[in-house]
N, C-alpha and C positions, 0 to 999 in steps of 0.2 A: 623368472627365467628357470627353465627346467634343469635338473641335474645333468641330463644328457647334453644339453646345449652348453652348459657351463664347462663340462668336461672337454668338449670339443674345442672350445675357445681356449681353455687352459693348455691343452695339448698343442694347439697351434702357436700360442705364445712361447711355450717352452721350446718348441722346435725353432722358432724364429730367433730366440736368444742363443741357442746352440749353434745355429748357422752364423749369426753375427760374431760369435766368439771363435768361429773356425773349428768347432768341435764336431760338426757334422756337415754333410753336403745337402743342399736342397733336394727334396724328393721329386720335385716337379720342375719342369721348365716353365719359366714365366712367359706367357704369351699375352701381349697387351690386347685389351678388348677392341681397340680400334687400330686398323691397319691402313696406312695411306698407300693404296694400290697405285694411284697415279704417280706418286713419288718413286715407288719401286720400279714401275715400268719405265719412267723417264730416266732413272739412273741406269737401267739396262739399255737405254737408247733404242727403244722399240716402239712401233706403233701399237695401238690396241689390238689390231688384227694379228700382227706378228707375235706379240706377247702371248695372246690367247693360243695361237696355233703351236707355238714353241713349247709352252708349258702345260698344255692339255686343258685349257679353259675354253669357254665359248666367248666370242666377241661380245655377246649380250651380257654375260657375267661381268666382264671387265667394265663395260659401259655402266652397268647398274651399280657396281661397287664404286666407281669413280664419281658418279653423279649422286651418290648417297641414297639411291632407291632401295638398295639392299646392302648387306655387308657380308664379307666372308665369315664362315662359321667353323668352329672346331679345328680339325686338322688342316684345313685349307689355310687358316691363319699361320700355322707353323710352317707350312710349305712356302707360303709367301715370304716369311722371314728368312727361310733358307735361300730363296731366290734373291732376296735383297742382299744377303751377305755374300753369296757366291754364285751369281747367275751362270758364269761359264762352267763351273763344276756341275751344276744341275743340268745344264745343256748336255755336257759330256755323258753324264750318267744316263739321261734319257735316250741319247743317241745310241749308247751301248746296249741298252735294253731293247730298243727298236731293231738294232742290227742282229742281236741274238734271236729275236722273235721271227725274223724274216727267213 
């Protein structure tokens, strides 16, 4: 193992210990690698088409994610987590942005 790789691992472990002890806050938000889009959509009580239209996706994206053909990447996963936790708040924010843009 290279010194650089070792130093990165050691720094990560040190940070993890500090976080566990409450000495520091995590630097990054944890976003799971897999997001259950179907469960999020069903929790919001929306059809695929309605969910896509409301939150700025395409119906094809929703279908592909739910059927496992593709998966949401990057910031889209974080956005889906926000929708999961507070769908009404996200809807209100999007409505406000649309209203201001009109």
